[in-house]
C-alpha positions as CSV (number, residue, x, y, z in Angstrom):
1,X,33.6,8.8,-15.1
2,X,31.5,7.5,-12.2
3,X,32.7,4.0,-11.3
4,X,29.3,2.3,-10.6
5,X,30.5,-1.2,-11.2
6,X,33.5,-0.9,-8.9
7,X,31.0,-0.6,-6.0
8,X,28.7,-3.5,-7.1
9,X,29.2,-5.6,-4.0
10,X,28.0,-2.6,-1.9
11,X,24.8,-2.5,-4.0
12,X,24.3,-6.2,-3.7
13,X,24.6,-5.9,0.1
14,X,22.1,-3.1,0.2
15,X,19.6,-5.2,-1.7
16,X,20.1,-8.2,0.6
17,X,19.6,-6.0,3.6
18,X,16.2,-5.0,2.2
19,X,15.1,-8.4,0.9
20,X,16.2,-10.7,3.7
21,X,14.2,-9.1,6.5
22,X,11.2,-9.1,4.1
23,X,11.6,-12.8,3.4
24,X,11.9,-13.5,7.2
25,X,8.7,-11.5,7.7
26,X,7.0,-13.5,4.9
27,X,8.0,-16.8,6.6
28,X,6.7,-15.6,10.0
29,X,3.5,-13.6,9.0
30,X,2.7,-15.3,5.6
31,X,1.0,-13.6,2.7
32,X,-1.9,-11.2,3.8
33,X,-4.2,-12.7,1.1
34,X,-7.5,-11.1,0.4
35,X,-10.8,-12.9,-0.3
36,X,-9.9,-12.7,-4.0
37,X,-7.5,-15.6,-3.4
38,X,-8.7,-17.2,-0.2
39,X,-12.5,-17.0,-0.8
40,X,-14.8,-15.4,1.7
41,X,-16.8,-12.2,2.3
42,X,-15.8,-8.7,2.9
43,X,-18.3,-6.3,4.4
44,X,-17.4,-2.6,5.0
45,X,-20.0,-0.5,6.8
46,X,-20.2,3.0,8.3
47,X,-22.2,3.9,11.4
48,X,-23.6,7.2,12.5
49,X,-21.1,9.7,13.9
50,X,-20.0,8.8,17.5
51,X,-21.6,5.4,17.4
52,X,-18.9,3.3,15.7
53,X,-18.3,0.2,17.8
54,X,-14.9,-1.3,18.5
55,X,-13.9,-4.0,16.0
56,X,-14.0,-6.6,18.8
57,X,-17.7,-6.1,19.2
58,X,-18.2,-6.7,15.5
59,X,-16.3,-9.9,15.8
60,X,-18.6,-11.0,18.7
61,X,-21.7,-10.1,16.6
62,X,-20.5,-12.3,13.8
63,X,-19.8,-15.1,16.2
64,X,-23.4,-15.0,17.4
65,X,-24.3,-16.1,13.9
66,X,-22.0,-19.1,14.1
67,X,-19.2,-17.4,12.0
68,X,-15.9,-18.1,13.7
69,X,-13.5,-17.2,11.0
70,X,-13.8,-13.4,11.2
71,X,-11.4,-10.4,11.3
72,X,-12.6,-6.8,11.8
73,X,-10.7,-3.5,11.7
74,X,-11.3,0.2,11.5
75,X,-10.3,1.9,8.3
76,X,-8.7,5.2,7.8
77,X,-12.0,6.7,6.8
78,X,-13.7,5.7,10.1
79,X,-15.7,2.8,8.7
80,X,-15.5,-0.9,9.9
81,X,-14.3,-3.6,7.6
82,X,-15.1,-7.2,8.4
83,X,-13.5,-10.1,6.6
84,X,-15.1,-13.5,7.2
85,X,-15.7,-16.9,5.7
86,X,-18.3,-17.0,2.9
87,X,-21.7,-15.5,3.8
88,X,-24.8,-15.3,1.5
89,X,-27.2,-12.4,1.1
90,X,-29.6,-13.7,3.7
91,X,-26.9,-13.9,6.4
92,X,-25.6,-10.4,5.4
93,X,-29.1,-9.0,5.8
94,X,-29.4,-10.5,9.3
95,X,-26.0,-9.2,10.3
96,X,-26.8,-5.7,9.2
97,X,-30.2,-5.7,11.0
98,X,-28.4,-7.0,14.1
99,X,-25.8,-4.2,13.8
100,X,-28.5,-1.5,13.7
101,X,-30.3,-3.0,16.7
102,X,-27.3,-3.7,18.8
103,X,-25.5,-0.4,18.3
104,X,-28.6,1.7,17.9
105,X,-27.3,3.3,14.7
106,X,-28.1,3.5,11.0
107,X,-25.7,1.3,9.1
108,X,-24.5,2.3,5.6
109,X,-23.0,-0.5,3.5
110,X,-19.9,0.9,1.7
111,X,-18.7,-2.4,0.2
112,X,-19.7,-6.1,0.1
113,X,-17.7,-8.7,-1.9
114,X,-18.1,-12.4,-1.7
115,X,-15.8,-15.0,-3.5
116,X,-16.3,-18.7,-3.2
117,X,-13.3,-20.8,-2.1
118,X,-13.2,-22.6,-5.5
119,X,-13.0,-19.3,-7.4
120,X,-10.3,-18.1,-5.0
121,X,-8.1,-21.1,-5.7
122,X,-8.6,-20.6,-9.4
123,X,-7.6,-17.0,-9.2
124,X,-4.4,-17.9,-7.2
125,X,-3.4,-20.5,-9.8
126,X,-4.0,-18.1,-12.7
127,X,-2.0,-15.4,-10.9
128,X,1.0,-17.7,-10.5
129,X,0.7,-18.7,-14.1
130,X,0.6,-15.1,-15.3
131,X,3.8,-14.2,-13.5
132,X,5.5,-17.4,-14.7
133,X,4.5,-16.9,-18.3
134,X,5.7,-13.2,-18.1
135,X,9.2,-14.4,-16.8
136,X,9.6,-17.0,-19.6
137,X,8.5,-14.5,-22.2
138,X,11.1,-12.0,-21.0
139,X,13.9,-14.6,-21.3
140,X,12.7,-15.6,-24.8
141,X,12.4,-12.0,-26.0
142,X,15.7,-10.8,-24.7
143,X,17.5,-13.8,-26.0
144,X,15.9,-13.2,-29.4
145,X,16.6,-9.5,-29.4
146,X,20.2,-10.0,-28.4
147,X,20.9,-13.0,-30.6
148,X,23.8,-11.1,-32.3
149,X,25.7,-10.7,-29.1
150,X,27.9,-13.3,-27.6
151,X,26.2,-15.2,-24.7
152,X,22.8,-13.6,-25.5
153,X,21.0,-15.9,-23.0
154,X,22.9,-14.3,-20.1
155,X,21.2,-11.0,-20.8
156,X,17.8,-12.6,-20.4
157,X,18.8,-14.5,-17.3
158,X,20.3,-11.4,-15.7
159,X,17.1,-9.4,-16.4
160,X,15.1,-12.2,-14.8
161,X,17.4,-12.2,-11.7
162,X,17.0,-8.5,-11.4
163,X,13.2,-8.8,-11.9
164,X,13.0,-11.3,-9.1
165,X,14.9,-8.8,-7.0
166,X,12.2,-6.2,-7.7
167,X,9.4,-8.6,-7.0
168,X,11.0,-9.7,-3.7
169,X,11.2,-6.1,-2.6
170,X,7.5,-5.5,-3.5
171,X,6.5,-8.7,-1.7
172,X,8.5,-7.7,1.4
173,X,6.8,-4.3,1.4
174,X,3.4,-5.9,1.1
175,X,4.0,-8.4,3.9
176,X,5.2,-5.7,6.2
177,X,2.3,-3.5,5.1
178,X,-0.2,-6.3,5.8
179,X,1.2,-6.7,9.3
180,X,1.2,-3.0,10.3
181,X,-1.2,-1.2,8.0
182,X,-3.7,-3.9,7.1
183,X,-2.8,-4.2,3.5
184,X,-4.0,-7.2,1.5
185,X,-2.8,-9.0,-1.6
186,X,-5.7,-8.8,-4.0
187,X,-6.4,-8.5,-7.7
188,X,-5.2,-4.9,-7.6
189,X,-1.9,-6.0,-6.1
190,X,-1.5,-8.5,-8.9
191,X,-2.1,-5.6,-11.4
192,X,0.6,-3.5,-9.7
193,X,3.0,-6.5,-9.6
194,X,2.7,-7.2,-13.3
195,X,3.1,-3.5,-14.1
196,X,6.3,-3.5,-12.0
197,X,7.6,-6.5,-13.9
198,X,6.9,-4.8,-17.2
199,X,8.6,-1.5,-16.3
200,X,11.5,-3.4,-14.7
201,X,12.2,-5.4,-17.9
202,X,11.8,-2.3,-20.1
203,X,14.5,-0.4,-18.3
204,X,16.8,-3.3,-18.3
205,X,16.4,-3.7,-22.0
206,X,17.4,0.0,-22.5
207,X,20.6,-0.6,-20.5
208,X,21.4,-3.9,-22.2
209,X,20.7,-2.4,-25.6
210,X,23.3,0.3,-25.0
211,X,25.8,-2.4,-23.9
212,X,25.1,-4.2,-27.2
213,X,25.7,-1.1,-29.2
214,X,28.9,-0.3,-27.4
215,X,30.1,-3.8,-27.8
216,X,30.6,-2.9,-31.5
217,X,31.7,0.7,-31.1
218,X,34.0,0.2,-28.1
219,X,35.0,-3.4,-28.5
220,X,38.6,-2.7,-27.6
221,X,37.6,-1.7,-24.1
222,X,37.5,-4.2,-21.2
223,X,34.0,-5.5,-20.7
224,X,33.6,-4.0,-17.3
225,X,34.6,-0.6,-18.5
226,X,32.3,-0.9,-21.5
227,X,29.4,-1.8,-19.3
228,X,30.1,1.0,-16.8
229,X,30.3,3.5,-19.7
230,X,26.9,2.2,-21.0
231,X,25.3,2.6,-17.6
232,X,26.5,6.2,-17.4
233,X,25.1,6.9,-20.9
234,X,21.6,5.6,-19.9
235,X,21.6,7.1,-16.4
236,X,20.1,10.4,-17.3
237,X,17.4,8.8,-19.4
238,X,16.5,6.4,-16.6
239,X,16.3,9.2,-14.0
240,X,14.3,11.6,-16.3
241,X,11.7,9.1,-17.5
242,X,11.2,6.9,-14.5
243,X,12.0,8.9,-11.4
244,X,11.2,12.5,-12.4
245,X,7.9,11.8,-14.2
246,X,6.2,8.5,-13.2
247,X,7.5,8.5,-9.6
248,X,6.2,12.0,-8.9
249,X,2.8,11.1,-10.2
250,X,2.6,8.0,-8.1
251,X,3.8,9.9,-5.0
252,X,1.0,12.4,-5.4
253,X,-1.5,9.5,-5.9
254,X,-0.2,7.7,-2.8
255,X,-0.4,10.9,-0.7
256,X,-3.7,12.3,-2.0
257,X,-5.5,9.5,-3.8
258,X,-7.4,8.2,-0.9
259,X,-7.4,5.0,1.1
260,X,-8.6,2.7,-1.7
261,X,-5.7,3.7,-4.0
262,X,-2.9,4.2,-1.4
263,X,-1.7,0.7,-1.3
264,X,-1.8,0.3,-5.1
265,X,0.1,3.6,-5.6
266,X,2.7,2.8,-2.9
267,X,3.5,-0.6,-4.3
268,X,3.9,0.9,-7.8
269,X,6.0,3.8,-6.4
270,X,8.4,1.4,-4.7
271,X,8.3,-1.2,-7.4
272,X,9.1,1.2,-10.3
273,X,11.9,2.8,-8.3
274,X,13.4,-0.6,-7.6
275,X,13.0,-1.4,-11.3
276,X,15.2,1.6,-12.2
277,X,17.6,0.9,-9.3
278,X,18.1,-2.8,-10.3
279,X,18.7,-1.9,-13.9
280,X,21.6,0.2,-13.0
281,X,23.0,-1.4,-9.8
282,X,21.9,-5.1,-10.1
283,X,21.3,-6.4,-13.6
284,X,24.3,-4.9,-15.4
285,X,26.7,-5.7,-12.4
286,X,25.5,-9.3,-12.4
287,X,26.3,-9.4,-16.1
288,X,29.8,-8.3,-15.4
289,X,30.1,-10.7,-12.4
290,X,29.1,-13.6,-14.8
291,X,31.4,-12.5,-17.5
292,X,34.4,-12.4,-15.1
293,X,33.2,-15.6,-13.2
294,X,34.0,-13.8,-10.0
295,X,32.5,-16.6,-7.9
296,X,35.7,-18.5,-8.5
297,X,37.6,-16.0,-6.4
298,X,35.1,-15.3,-3.6
299,X,36.4,-18.0,-1.2
300,X,40.0,-17.5,-2.3
301,X,39.8,-13.9,-1.3
302,X,38.5,-14.9,2.1
303,X,41.3,-17.4,2.6
304,X,43.9,-14.8,1.7
305,X,42.4,-12.4,4.2
306,X,42.5,-15.0,6.9
307,X,46.2,-15.9,6.2
308,X,47.2,-12.3,6.4
């Protein structure tokens, strides 16, 4: 039998090596929030072939209209995307006219979105509320479903800890993607995040449910051996249903789905993979760690190693 739980501290270390750099990046670079949350206007335009100006000139053009809060970048499709403070239809028309005159090119509007700052704050508050309610509902559901098992609340809390692990990885990816590839946290990101939470909890319930069944069938086994046996039993199911089907579809979507879906598909790809990973290598090992109260021996082990 594969001894997965015997290497649990290795898996914990791997997760920390992924999450800690992401949290440092978050502290330095902050969330790359889109106008969905901050409020503002997003204008994406395409110029005639060979006449696309540098983003810096688009910034200068905006500034000529008294708009100082402006960021412009070239997309993978060759268009120019400008994010600024809120502008109305009249200002937009003037900017487009000025673009055609200044750069001597016909301008095609691909996208124009405007969100007021009040609506942006409301969306942010509701997004945080949605994630919080989902976490509380998970704890309540798992506690209720596992009420026949000793220390049923532990299962729910372990699932939440592992879910936070998955969310932290997704956030780390998004912050780094925002810095290097221009990703933004928008309403589509929130959809992906809630989907990751749902799949993450689903896979953990499958593993925990097998532990619950084996607690009756194999109750004479030590708890760590019982949990390790339960993980092995669900391993093939997790790989087949999560990695071999959903992940391949998302990989194809990320590679060939176009720029507009690439960020969404990549976040789901990584998030669902981490949901499966944490179910096997994080959630169940934390359950064993809690059962054994291993934190009582962490510093003792260190002291013993020093004395030797």
